[in-house]
N, C-alpha and C positions, 0 to 999 in steps of 0.2 A: 397546560404549559406554564412554567414559572420563569421569571427573569430576575436577574440581579445586576446591580450597578457597582462599578469599581471606580474609585477616585484615588489615584496613587496606590497607596498600600491599604486603603480602607474598601472593604467589601460589604454591601448592604445584605440584609436578609432576603431570601427569595420571596417574591410576591407573584400572585397568579396574574397572568396576561393572556386573555382570550383573543384580543384583537391587536392589530399593528398600531403603528403611530397614526396621529390624526392627519387629516388633509392639511397640507401647508405647513407642517411641523418642520422645524429646523433640524430634528433629528433624522428626518426621512432621507435626505441626500447623503448624509454620512453613513447610515446603515446601508443604503443601497450600493454605495461605492465600495465599502468593505466586502460586500457580498459578491459583486461581480469583478473585483480586482484580481482573484485567482484565475477566473475564466478568461479574462482578457490577457493574462500573462501566458497562460498556456496556448491561447490563440496566437500570440505574437511569436512563440516559439515553433508553432506549426507552419508559419509562412515559408514559402520556398526561398525567399530572398528579399532584398530591399525593394521597397516600392519604386516602380518606374512607370514612365508614361508609355502607354500602349501605342502601336503603330496606328491602329484605326479605332473607331468607336465600337465596331462589332467585336474586336478582340477584347476591348475593355469590358464590354457586357459579359463576355464568357468568363473573364477573370473575376468579375464581381459575383457572378453566380457560383463559382467554385468556393470562394472564400466565405460567401454568405451561408452556403451549405455546412461548411466547417463550424462556423460560429453558431448556427442553429442547432447542430448536434451537441456541441459543448453546453450550451444553455439547457437543452433538453436533458442531458445527462446529470446536470447539477439540480434539476428540479424546477427550472424556470421555463416560462412559456413566452416566446416571442410573438407579439400580435403582428401578423403579416399584413392586416388591413391598414397599418400605419406607414407602410413602405412607400418611399417616393424615389423617383428617378429623375436625375438632373444631369444633363451632359454640358461640359465646359470645353468645347472644341477651340482649337486655335483659330484666329480670324481667317475667313476665306479658304478654309481647308475641307470643311465638311458641309455636305448639303442634305444628307439624310441622317436621321437620328433613330437608331433601332430601338425597340422596346426591350423590357426586361421580363423574361418568362421564367416563372418559379412554380415548381411542383411541391408543395409542403409534405404531402404523403406519397411515398412511392406508388405509382399505379393510380393515384387519384387525379382530380382535376387539375389543370394547369392554369395559373393565374397570370395574366398579361398586365403589366404596369407601363403605361405610356409615358414618355418623358415629358416633364413639365417645361414650360417656357418661363415661368417665374417661380422661384422657390423662396419661401418665407421661413426664416429661422431667427428666433430670438428678436423678432421685430425688424430684422433686416431683410430686405428684398433683393435677391440675386437674380440677374438674367444669365443668359448663356454666355455672353461675351463680356460680362462684368462691366457694363457701362453704367449701371446704377441709375439709369434714367427713371425707371419705374419707382424705385426707392425715393428718389428726390421729388418726383411728381406726387407721390402718394402723401408725404409729410408736408410738402408745400400746400397741398389741397386741404389737408386737415388744419393747418395753421391758418389758412385763409378763411375757411369756414368758421373756425373759433373767432377770428377778428371780426368778421361780418356779424356775428351774433352779439358782440359787445355794445353796439349802440343802444341796446335795451337798458344798459346799466347807466347811461347818461349821455347827453349831448352838450352843444356849446352853451345852453342856458341853464341846465340844472343836471344834477347827478354827480358823478365823480369829477374831481378836478384834473387838469392836465398832468399834474404830477403824479396822482393815483393811477391814471390811465397808463402812463409810461411804466410805472412800477408793475402794473399787472401785465403788460405785454412782455416786459423783460423776464419776469418771474414765471409766467405760465405759457406763453407762446413761443418765445425764443428757444427754450430748451426743446420743445417739440419740433420746431423748424430744423434745428441743427442736430437731430438725433442720428447717430451713425455716421457723423461727418468724417470720422478717421478712415472709413472704408473707401471714400471716393475723393476727398479733397486732396488737391496737389498744389501746394503754394508756388510751385515753379511754373505753372501754366495758368493761362487766363481763365479758362473754363467759363466762358461768358454765356454759352447756351445753357449749361447746367445751372448757373446761378440765376438765370432770368426768372424762374418761378419764386425763388427766394426774395428777389427784389420786388416783385409784385405784391407778395404778402406783406412785406415790411412797408411798402408804399401805402397799402390799405390801412396798416396799423398807424402810420404817421398821420394819415388824413383823419382818422378817428381821434387821435390825441389832440391834434391842433384844430380841428373842425374847419379845414380848408376846402377849397374847391377841388373838383376832380382834375383840372388841368394844371394844378400846381406842380412845379418840377420836384422830382423825387429827392435830389441831392439837397435842395434848400429845405424840404421838409424834415430830412434827416438831421440836418444841422439844427434846426429850430426846435425839434423834439428831443435833441440830445441823444440820438441813436447812432451808434457806431455803423458805418457802411458794413454791408453784410460780408463782403470779402475780408475786410480787416477783422471783423469778429471771428470769422472762421479761422483766420490766420492766428488769432490770439488763442483759440481753443486749441489749435494745432500745436502750438509751442508749449501750452500748459500741460497737454497730454505727454509730450515728450519729457518734460521736466518730472512729472509724477512717475513715469517709468524709470527714469535715471535715478530718482532718490529713493526707489524701493530697495530694501536690504537685499544682499546677495543670495540669501536663502528663500526669497519670496517664490511662490509657485509660478508666477508670471515670468520672472527672469529665468527660471529653470527651464521653462517651455520654449523660451526664445533661442534661436541659434546663436552659437558663439560669434563674437565679432570677427570680421574679416581682417586679417593682418595687412592685406594689400591696400586697404583704404585707411585714410587717416581718421583719428578719432574726432568725435564731434567737439566743437569748442566749448570750454567751460565757463565762458563769460559772454554776455551779450551786451552790445553797445547800442543804446537807443539814440541814434542820431537824428537830427531833425529831418522830418519827411518833406518839409518845404523845400529843400534843396533840389529835389528830383522833380519839381513841377516843370512841365514843358513850356518853352518859350513861345508865345503867340504874338500876333500883330496887335491885338488889344489885350493887354494883360488882365488877368483876373485879380480880384481883391487879394487873394492868397499870394499872388506874385509880388504885389507891393510889400506884403509883410515879409516875404522871403528876401527881397531885395534889401530890406533894412538890417539883415543879419550878415555879419562878416563871415568870411571863410575860415578863420582860424578859431571857431567856437569849440572849446573842448566839451566832449561828451561824457556823460557819467557812465562808468562801467559797473556792472553788477556781476555777482558770483552765485547763480542759482544752484550750482552743483557743487559748492564747497562743502568740505567735511562738516562744517559747523551747521550746515543747512539741511542735513539729512534728518527726516523724522525718526525719533527714537534715539538719535545720536546727538541731538542738540544739547546745548549746556543746561537749559531749564529741564530737559528730560533726564539728564544724567544726575544732576544735583537738584531734585525738586524741592527738598527741604532747606536748601542753602540761601534761597532767595525770598526775601520778605518785602512786600510792597505795602507802603502806608500812603495810599493815594485817595482813600475815602474821606470825605470831609463835607460839612454842609456849605451851602452857597454863602457868599459873603454878604448878601442882603438878608440872610435868614437871622433869626433872633439866636439861634444855637451856634452861630459862628464865633461870637466872643468867648463863649464857654469852651468851644473846641480850641481856640487860639491860646487860652490860658493852659489847657492840658498840654499843648504843643510846646509852650515855653517851659513848662515843668520838665518835660521829657528832655528838652535841650539842655537844661541845667544840670540833669543827671549825666548827660554825656560830657560836660565840661568837668565834671568830678571823677571821671573814669579814665585812668591812664592806659588802660588795655585796649581801648577802642579809638580807631581813627575815623574822623568824619571830615567832610568837605562840602563847601558851598560853591556851586557853579552858576554861571549865568551867561547869556548871549545877548548882544546888543546889535541893532540894525538901525542904520540912519537913512531914512527914505529921502531926505532932502540932499544927500550926498551920493545919489545913485545906488542906493541900498548897500552901502559899505557896512560890513559886519565885523565883529570881533567876539572872542570867547575868552572868558576868564574864570579862574577858580582859586580858592584858598583852602589849604589843608591844615588840620588841626589835630593835636593830640591833647586832650584835656583843655587847659586854658592857654596852652602854648601853640603859636602859629608856627607850623613847620615850613610851609612853602606857598608861594603864590606865583601865578604865571598868568599872562594875557597874551594872545596872538591874534592876528588879523586872519579873517576867514574869506576875504575877497567879497564879491557881490553874491550874496545868497539870502536865504530867508531866516526868519527867527528861529524856526524849528531846527534848521541845520546848525545854526550857531550854538543853540542850547545843547544839541547833541554832541558837538564838538567839545564843548566845555565838559560835559559829563565823562567823555571818553578820556580827556587829558587828566581829569581829577582821578579816574579810576586807574589810569596808567601809573600815576604817582603812588597812590595808596597801596596797590598791590605789590610794590617793590619794597614795602615796610613790613615789619612784624607786628601783627595784631591778630586778635581773635575775631574781630568784627569790623566792618566797614559800613559807614552811613554816608550816603549821597543825598544831598538836598538840592533841589531845583524848583523853580516856579513854573515849569512847563510839564504838565502830565503827559503829554504825547511823547516827549523826549524820554521821559522816564520809562514808559511802557515799551519803547522801541530800542532802548539801549542794548537789550539782550534778545531782540527779536530779529532773527536773521532771514526772514522772508523779504521778498522784493519790496523795498520802499526807498525813499530818498536817503541818501548817505548810508546805504547798506553796508558799504565797506567798513564804516566805523563800527557798526554792530558786530561784524565778523571779527575785527581786530580786538574789540572789547570781550568778546566771548573767549578768544585765545588767551588774552591776559588773565581773565577771571578763572578759566580752566586751570591754567598752571598754578594760580594761587590757591584754589580750592583743593587740587590734587595733593598739595603738600601736607594739608591737614583737612580732612573731610569735615571736621566740627566747626570750621569757620563759616560765617554767614555774611551776606551782603544785604543791607537794607536800603531800599530806595524810597525816600520820603519826599512828598510834596510840600513846599514851603510857600506860604502866601507872599506875594510880592508887595512891596511898599506897605509893610504892616509893623514897621518900627523893629525889626529883627536886625541887630547890629551886623552880623556876619553876611546876611543877605544883602543888606544895603551897601556894604563895603565892596562886595564882589560885583554889585551892579555898577558902582562907580568905577571900578577897574575896567570892566567891559566897555562902558561908554567912553573912557578916556582912551583906551586902545583903539577903538573905532575912529576916534577923532584925530589922535596923533600918529598912529602906526601907518606907514604906507600901505595902501590897498594891495591886495594880492591880485595878480593879473588873472587868475582863474575864476570863472564865473559858474554859478550853478545853472542846471538845466531850466529851472523855474524862471530864471531872470533873463532868458535869452531874448524873449520878446521885447524886453524894455532896453535892449543894448542899441545904441545909436550906430549908424554906419560909420565905419572908420576907413581911411586910405590904406591900401596894402603896403606892407613894409618893404623897403627896396635895399636896405642895408644888411649885409651879412652879419656884421657885429651886433646889430640891433636885434636880429633874430636870435642870435646865440645868447644874448643877455636875457631875453624874454624866456627862452627855454630853460636857461639856468635858474632864472627866478622861479619858474614853475616847478623845478626840481627842489628849490628851497622850501616852497610852501608844502610840497609833498612830504619832505622830511620833517617839517614842523608839525604836520598832522600826525606823524608817528612818534613824536616826542623829541626829535632832534632838531637842532638849529644849524643853518649853514651860512657860510660867508662867500660872497661872490667876488672874484678878483679877474675881471675881464681886462685883458692887455689893450691898451689903446693902439689903434692902427697907426702905422709909421707915416703913411701918406694917404691923401684922399684918392689917388689913383690906385693904390694897392688894396683898397677896400673892396674885396671880392667875396662873393657868397660862398666860394669853395672853402675859404678860410673859417667857415662857421663850424666845421667839423672840429670836435676838441682834439688838439694835439697832445701827444703823450708827454712832451716836455714841459707843458704849461699846466700847472695845477690850477685849473679853472674853477674847480668847486672843491671846497675844503669843509670838512664837517667839524663842527665845534660843539662840545657839550657845555651847556649853560645851567647853573643851578643858582637861581635868584632866591634870596631869603630876606626876611624883614630887615636884617642887619646889613645886608650888601645892597649898596646903591647902584653899583654897576650892573648893567643888563647884559653885556658881552665880554668875553675874554679873548685873549689873543689866541689865534690858531694854533693847535698843537700838532696836527697831523692832517695829511691829505687823504688818508684811507680810513674809512669807518671801522671801528672794532667795537668789542663788547663794552668797552669803558666809555666810548664817545657817545653811544647810543644806548638808550634804555633797553633793557633785556627783553627780547621777544617782540620789539616793536617793528623791526625792519631786518629782514634776512638778507645775506649777501646775494642770494638768487634774485630777490625782488629788486635790490638796488641795480644789479647788473642789467636785468630785463628793462628797468625803467631808463637807464643810461643808453641802452640800445635804441629804445623807442625814441629818445631825444635825437640820437644820431640819424635815425631813419627820416624822422620829421624834418630835420635841417636839410637833408639831401633832397627830399620832396620839394621843400620850399625853394631850394637853389635852382632846381629845374624850372620851377614855375616863374621865378624872377628872370632867368635867362630868357 
């Protein structure tokens, strides 16, 4: 027997082949599927009708016998042999409906002996253990026992005096035991039910691991050990895996075999939300007579803390369709450099200065320096700034307030603003300089991270700019801070000045929630409206637009009602204003021109009318909710 291989239009010479593929070869399942696909197709055509549930288990066994006889004859006619020794029978009855489970009788050869297959109580398939009523107790007990046995063998690797450190013990448990413990959790985990009995073996295994990591006593409380060992409670960990699995399926391409096998979505049920809001969990703590330490932390948080929204199912987040996947050759990262304490750093700095001088002599290239500044002594007030250049000419400069946030988010904000301006200009290449490597690598990374919305907006702006000319490139370069680089020092001064003089934004980042001091609830409807409109201003500033607030003063103190917080149509409470500051222009604001945003007042692609409408509706809903609370 000979065999030939074809790759597109190329066909290899025939070569002798006396044996099949090797054991465990990747070609084996492909060839077997190609061989049995016609048989299964004919078998599906021979079925009398769609599969339905039998009235009783005895009727179901009879249907199985007839269909298996048809399948056995088709395989025998095609030259295949089915091994009857590997047959297994498993009944899945409805709860409290069947008490007897009939066996399966099969006669391979007409007139020959009859084989009897007794039904199993546990069925193992691909490492999953199924019982008759799909309770998965045996599956959970099996893997919890394996994980517990593995953990109890780990003390041979070290104890409290010698061996592995607690950090390495924790890493060993997370990488080797936790995946074994949660194997197959998609089959049985339900985030809407407590499942306390099912999770008890898991908690026992994790408690044993925490005791080994910390070297504590047997009577130590489980929850305290999880906190000290840095282990997520087992239910929260399962919930995290559950959400990740849903995101992975949702981000698969439409032609993926898994999506093709899934049933079509039911139009009677609403679609799953496309954004997840991670609000503080501390607010749902129960109130007790003696508050826990976490209750004191929760009491220091105000009720109007904004949560950060994420878009895990956005079009820019789909693998294969991401910006870096669509234009892999258009992004060049210059982030590798020696340490500042190294002897090679001065040589690298000279090369960096030479490359920067070449950019100053090239008028076809745009480049910008951005920076973010945080003032810890002023409750983490932050600001971002950037300066754009073409050759030796400074084109544009801007600095905005970022509210209470971290240095990473302020740096990412400055990079996005610089990209937002540079993509509106005509150039063959764009260079972005920043002294924060994490912000540079996260600018076009649309996975879940802090300020993911900025990464999504940056990808949208860069995609439109690259689609206009695929030969364009975007360079992201790390610039050392405080190294006597004139442009970087200037933008650093701009950011610090903006953080000092610009009024702070009322929005706060999720990382800084724990540092916020308790505040009294607002009682004035006009104050609530002013705060919401200020939040809208900061949102529009994030996308490149600036706004002016004109809140009408209440006529009398008795007429100051929360119901007036809803924006009336006759009052232009929010007016969008386009600002273009330049080195020669000393004014930072212009007079308002219109109360409706259009393509001229906002930068292209920064904020769609639908997003603005949704945001204003959200403000209106918030004001109504606050009004009911005040009343």
